[in-house]
C-alpha positions as CSV (number, residue, x, y, z in Angstrom):
1,M,-22.9,-36.2,8.4
2,K,-20.7,-39.0,7.0
3,I,-17.3,-37.6,5.9
4,A,-14.3,-39.4,4.3
5,F,-10.7,-38.3,4.0
6,V,-8.9,-39.9,1.1
7,G,-5.6,-39.3,-0.7
8,K,-2.4,-41.0,-1.8
9,G,-0.1,-42.4,0.9
10,G,1.9,-39.6,2.6
11,S,-0.5,-36.9,1.5
12,G,-1.3,-36.0,5.1
13,K,-4.9,-37.2,5.1
14,T,-4.6,-38.8,8.5
15,T,-3.2,-35.6,10.0
16,L,-6.0,-33.5,8.4
17,S,-8.7,-35.9,9.4
18,S,-7.5,-35.8,13.0
19,L,-7.4,-32.0,12.9
20,F,-11.0,-32.0,11.6
21,I,-12.1,-34.4,14.3
22,R,-10.5,-32.2,16.9
23,H,-12.2,-29.2,15.4
24,L,-15.6,-30.9,15.6
25,A,-15.1,-32.1,19.1
26,A,-14.0,-28.6,20.2
27,S,-17.4,-27.3,19.1
28,G,-19.2,-29.9,21.2
29,A,-20.4,-31.9,18.2
30,P,-20.9,-35.7,18.6
31,V,-18.3,-37.5,16.6
32,I,-17.5,-41.1,15.7
33,A,-14.0,-41.4,14.2
34,V,-13.1,-44.5,12.2
35,D,-9.6,-45.6,11.1
36,A,-10.2,-47.6,7.9
37,D,-6.7,-47.2,6.6
38,I,-4.4,-50.2,6.1
39,N,-1.9,-48.2,8.2
40,Q,-3.5,-47.6,11.5
41,H,-2.3,-44.1,12.5
42,L,-5.5,-42.2,13.4
43,G,-5.4,-43.1,17.1
44,A,-1.8,-41.7,17.5
45,A,-2.8,-38.6,15.5
46,L,-5.6,-38.1,18.1
47,G,-3.0,-38.3,20.9
48,L,-3.1,-41.9,22.0
49,E,0.1,-43.5,23.2
50,E,1.4,-46.2,20.8
51,A,0.4,-49.1,23.2
52,D,-3.1,-47.7,23.8
53,A,-3.6,-47.3,20.0
54,A,-2.5,-50.9,19.4
55,A,-4.9,-52.1,22.1
56,L,-8.0,-50.7,20.4
57,P,-10.5,-53.4,19.6
58,A,-10.6,-54.3,15.8
59,L,-13.9,-54.1,14.1
60,G,-13.0,-57.1,11.9
61,E,-12.6,-59.2,15.0
62,H,-16.1,-58.5,16.1
63,L,-17.8,-59.0,12.8
64,P,-20.0,-61.9,14.1
65,L,-21.3,-59.7,16.9
66,I,-21.9,-56.8,14.5
67,K,-23.8,-59.0,12.0
68,E,-26.0,-60.6,14.7
69,Y,-26.9,-57.2,16.2
70,L,-27.6,-55.5,12.9
71,R,-29.6,-58.4,11.6
72,G,-32.2,-57.9,14.3
73,S,-35.5,-59.6,13.4
74,N,-35.1,-59.0,9.6
75,P,-36.9,-62.0,8.1
76,R,-35.1,-61.7,4.8
77,I,-31.7,-62.5,6.4
78,A,-31.7,-66.3,7.3
79,S,-28.7,-66.0,9.6
80,A,-25.9,-63.7,10.6
81,E,-23.5,-66.0,8.7
82,T,-25.2,-65.2,5.4
83,M,-24.7,-61.5,5.8
84,I,-21.9,-59.9,3.7
85,K,-20.3,-56.5,3.9
86,T,-23.0,-55.0,1.6
87,T,-26.1,-56.6,3.1
88,P,-28.6,-53.7,3.3
89,P,-31.0,-53.1,6.2
90,G,-34.6,-53.9,5.8
91,E,-37.8,-54.1,8.0
92,G,-36.7,-55.6,11.3
93,S,-33.0,-54.7,11.0
94,R,-31.3,-52.8,13.8
95,L,-29.8,-49.5,12.9
96,L,-26.9,-47.5,14.4
97,R,-27.2,-43.9,15.5
98,V,-24.3,-41.6,16.4
99,Q,-25.7,-40.6,19.8
100,E,-26.6,-43.9,21.4
101,D,-25.1,-46.8,23.3
102,N,-25.4,-50.2,21.7
103,P,-23.5,-53.6,21.7
104,V,-21.5,-52.6,18.6
105,Y,-20.1,-49.5,20.2
106,D,-19.6,-51.3,23.5
107,A,-17.4,-53.9,21.8
108,C,-15.7,-51.8,19.1
109,A,-15.6,-48.1,20.1
110,R,-13.4,-46.5,22.7
111,P,-13.7,-42.9,24.0
112,V,-10.7,-40.6,23.2
113,E,-10.5,-37.5,25.3
114,L,-9.3,-34.4,23.5
115,D,-8.6,-31.0,25.0
116,G,-11.8,-29.7,23.3
117,G,-14.1,-32.6,24.0
118,A,-14.2,-36.4,23.4
119,V,-15.0,-38.7,20.4
120,R,-15.7,-42.3,19.9
121,L,-12.9,-44.1,18.0
122,M,-13.3,-47.3,16.0
123,V,-10.6,-49.0,14.0
124,T,-10.5,-51.8,11.5
125,G,-7.3,-53.2,12.9
126,P,-4.0,-53.6,11.1
127,F,-3.2,-55.8,8.2
128,T,-1.0,-58.5,9.7
129,D,1.2,-61.3,8.4
130,A,-1.6,-63.8,9.1
131,D,-3.7,-62.0,6.4
132,L,-1.1,-62.5,3.7
133,G,-2.1,-64.9,1.0
134,V,-5.5,-65.7,2.6
135,A,-7.4,-62.4,2.6
136,C,-7.3,-58.9,1.4
137,Y,-7.7,-55.7,3.3
138,H,-11.1,-55.1,1.9
139,S,-12.4,-57.9,4.1
140,K,-11.4,-55.9,7.1
141,T,-13.0,-52.7,5.9
142,G,-16.1,-54.7,5.2
143,A,-17.1,-54.2,8.9
144,V,-17.0,-50.5,8.4
145,E,-19.1,-50.7,5.2
146,L,-21.7,-52.9,7.0
147,C,-21.9,-50.4,9.8
148,L,-22.3,-47.4,7.5
149,N,-25.0,-49.2,5.6
150,H,-27.0,-49.4,8.9
151,L,-26.2,-45.9,10.2
152,V,-28.8,-43.2,10.5
153,D,-27.2,-39.8,11.2
154,G,-28.6,-36.3,11.3
155,P,-27.4,-32.8,11.0
156,D,-24.6,-31.7,13.4
157,E,-23.7,-35.4,14.0
158,Y,-20.5,-36.6,12.4
159,V,-18.9,-39.8,11.3
160,V,-15.3,-39.1,10.1
161,V,-13.5,-42.0,8.3
162,D,-9.8,-42.0,7.5
163,M,-9.9,-44.2,4.4
164,T,-7.2,-46.4,3.0
165,A,-4.7,-44.7,0.6
166,G,-5.1,-44.3,-3.1
167,S,-8.2,-45.6,-4.9
168,D,-8.6,-48.9,-3.0
169,S,-11.9,-47.8,-1.5
170,F,-13.4,-48.2,-5.0
171,A,-13.0,-52.0,-4.6
172,S,-16.4,-51.8,-2.8
173,G,-19.3,-49.5,-2.7
174,M,-18.1,-47.8,0.4
175,F,-17.1,-44.6,-1.5
176,T,-20.8,-43.9,-2.0
177,R,-21.6,-44.0,1.7
178,F,-20.4,-40.4,2.4
179,D,-22.1,-37.0,2.3
180,M,-18.7,-35.5,1.6
181,T,-15.3,-36.8,0.5
182,F,-12.3,-34.6,1.2
183,L,-9.4,-35.6,-1.1
184,V,-6.0,-34.5,0.4
185,A,-3.6,-33.7,-2.4
186,E,-0.1,-32.3,-2.5
187,P,0.8,-29.9,-5.3
188,T,2.6,-32.5,-7.4
189,R,1.6,-34.7,-10.4
190,K,1.4,-37.7,-8.2
191,G,-0.5,-35.8,-5.6
192,V,-3.3,-34.9,-8.0
193,S,-3.4,-38.2,-9.8
194,V,-5.8,-39.7,-7.2
195,H,-8.2,-36.9,-7.9
196,R,-8.5,-37.9,-11.5
197,Q,-9.2,-41.5,-10.5
198,Y,-11.9,-40.4,-8.0
199,K,-13.6,-38.1,-10.4
200,E,-13.7,-40.9,-13.0
201,Y,-15.0,-43.6,-10.7
202,A,-17.4,-41.4,-8.8
203,R,-18.9,-39.6,-11.8
204,D,-22.1,-41.8,-12.0
205,Y,-22.8,-41.9,-8.3
206,G,-23.3,-38.3,-7.3
207,V,-20.3,-38.4,-4.9
208,E,-19.6,-35.0,-3.4
209,L,-15.8,-34.4,-3.7
210,K,-13.7,-31.5,-2.6
211,V,-9.9,-31.2,-2.7
212,V,-7.8,-30.0,0.3
213,G,-4.4,-28.9,-0.9
214,N,-1.8,-29.8,1.6
215,K,1.9,-28.9,2.0
216,V,1.4,-25.8,0.0
217,Q,4.3,-23.3,0.1
218,G,3.2,-20.5,-2.1
219,Q,1.0,-19.1,-4.8
220,D,2.7,-21.3,-7.5
221,D,1.5,-24.4,-5.6
222,I,-2.0,-23.0,-5.4
223,D,-2.0,-22.1,-9.1
224,F,-0.9,-25.7,-9.9
225,L,-3.6,-27.3,-7.9
226,R,-6.3,-25.0,-9.3
227,A,-5.1,-25.8,-12.8
228,E,-5.3,-29.5,-12.1
229,V,-8.4,-29.9,-10.1
230,G,-10.4,-26.7,-10.9
231,D,-13.3,-25.8,-8.8
232,D,-12.9,-28.9,-6.7
233,L,-10.2,-27.1,-4.8
234,L,-11.8,-26.0,-1.5
235,V,-8.9,-24.9,0.7
236,T,-5.1,-25.1,0.9
237,V,-2.9,-25.5,4.0
238,G,0.8,-25.2,4.6
239,Q,3.3,-25.8,7.3
240,S,2.1,-25.9,10.9
241,D,4.2,-25.7,14.0
242,W,1.2,-27.0,16.0
243,V,1.1,-30.1,13.7
244,R,4.9,-30.5,14.0
245,A,4.6,-30.6,17.8
246,M,1.6,-33.0,17.6
247,E,3.7,-35.4,15.4
248,K,6.3,-35.4,18.2
249,G,3.7,-36.4,20.7
250,R,3.6,-33.0,22.4
251,P,0.6,-31.2,20.9
252,P,-0.2,-27.8,22.5
253,R,-3.8,-26.9,23.3
254,F,-5.9,-27.2,20.1
255,E,-7.0,-23.5,20.4
256,L,-3.3,-22.6,19.7
257,L,-3.5,-24.1,16.2
258,E,-2.6,-21.4,13.7
259,E,-5.6,-19.3,12.7
260,P,-5.3,-20.1,8.9
261,H,-5.6,-23.7,9.8
262,H,-8.6,-23.1,12.0
263,E,-10.2,-21.1,9.1
264,A,-9.5,-24.0,6.7
265,L,-11.2,-26.4,9.2
266,R,-14.2,-24.1,9.4
267,R,-14.5,-24.1,5.6
268,L,-14.3,-27.9,5.6
269,R,-17.2,-28.2,8.1
270,S,-19.3,-25.6,6.2
271,A,-18.8,-27.6,3.0
272,A,-19.8,-30.8,4.7
273,D,-22.8,-29.3,6.4
274,A,-24.0,-27.8,3.1
275,T,-24.5,-31.3,1.7
276,Y,-27.3,-32.0,4.2
277,A,-29.8,-30.1,2.2
278,R,-28.9,-32.2,-0.8
279,R,-29.1,-35.6,1.0
280,D,-31.1,-38.1,-1.0
281,W,-31.9,-41.2,1.1
282,E,-33.7,-42.9,-1.8
283,R,-30.6,-42.7,-4.0
284,Y,-28.4,-43.7,-1.0
285,T,-30.5,-46.8,-0.5
286,R,-30.5,-47.6,-4.3
287,Q,-26.7,-47.5,-4.4
288,M,-26.5,-49.7,-1.4
289,V,-28.7,-52.3,-3.1
290,H,-26.8,-51.9,-6.4
291,F,-23.5,-52.8,-4.8
292,H,-25.0,-55.6,-2.7
293,L,-26.4,-57.3,-5.8
294,K,-23.1,-56.8,-7.6
295,N,-21.2,-58.4,-4.7
296,A,-23.8,-61.2,-4.4
297,R,-23.4,-62.2,-8.1
298,S,-19.6,-62.0,-8.1
299,W,-18.8,-63.9,-4.9
300,G,-21.4,-63.6,-2.2
301,N,-23.9,-66.2,-3.4
302,E,-21.2,-68.8,-3.8
303,R,-19.8,-68.1,-0.4
304,A,-23.2,-68.1,1.4
305,G,-24.7,-71.0,-0.6
306,A,-27.8,-68.9,-1.2
307,D,-29.2,-66.2,-3.4
308,L,-28.4,-63.0,-1.5
309,A,-30.6,-60.9,-3.7
310,A,-33.4,-62.2,-1.4
311,Q,-31.9,-60.1,1.4
312,V,-33.1,-56.9,-0.3
313,D,-36.3,-55.4,1.1
314,P,-37.8,-53.6,-1.9
315,G,-40.0,-51.4,0.2
316,F,-37.4,-50.2,2.6
317,V,-35.6,-46.8,2.4
318,L,-33.0,-45.9,5.0
319,R,-33.8,-42.4,6.4
320,E,-33.7,-40.5,9.6
321,G,-37.3,-41.1,10.6
322,V,-37.2,-44.9,10.2
323,T,-37.6,-47.0,13.4
324,A,-35.9,-50.2,14.3
325,P,-36.5,-53.0,16.8
326,A,-35.1,-52.6,20.3
């Protein structure tokens, strides 16, 4: 299952995504965690020391390797250099699976030991001064989008992505790559404004969206969120001494997280798992192709010096049973 956490800056989405990752790991589920936020804090939220988090390999720095591996023997892709972030897989492409070893994970993923298990962590890398004026952050998250386009995952396997704040993820088609999107919202007008944007942008794409109310202090906050987001409100969470200790770098054992928070995490997982029965690989592939053609026309063809529509394999549908070359 592919799951995104989104929300405005300061909403607590990184904290909640890290708790969800810990919850999954504690159950023994295989998890790939991805920090796709412009502010790279997921590693620290999962307990890494600052220096260790800063030393994680950046996906963007390994983009040539990622492209070459995923290209495989696909005859429609002339070279790795002509691949862009939306290039879809086709016959001959190599695919990624959650429970495997491959050169992409070897280069870009690192194991993070948690008290309830372990996860693979991948990061886009921070937005640096060198990027200013010459690139935008979406070029860094492009490596994440390319990997998601080539990822085949099954039930009880999880890819959890901490997305960049606000509605920036709609600058590409990455928002359609998830089985479930959890929007973390505070009970304020600013807190729920991102929800309205997401609902509007995602309306035509069948995006599954649920709201997690955070920093809730009482019934009035719950009533406010319910009035603003309606049935999209899934759970609400309030203050946590466990989280407070975690933010100080001294998290207790995860089993000591307050029971209401454990219950909220169980409900998040149940909601995400329920989407599996509604998974539509054909639609997923069509959306992938739609955004690839859109990007090809707007900038990709000019950059590659070729018509990137030719990269689309019209007979290919990404699905769990599809095989790929070794």
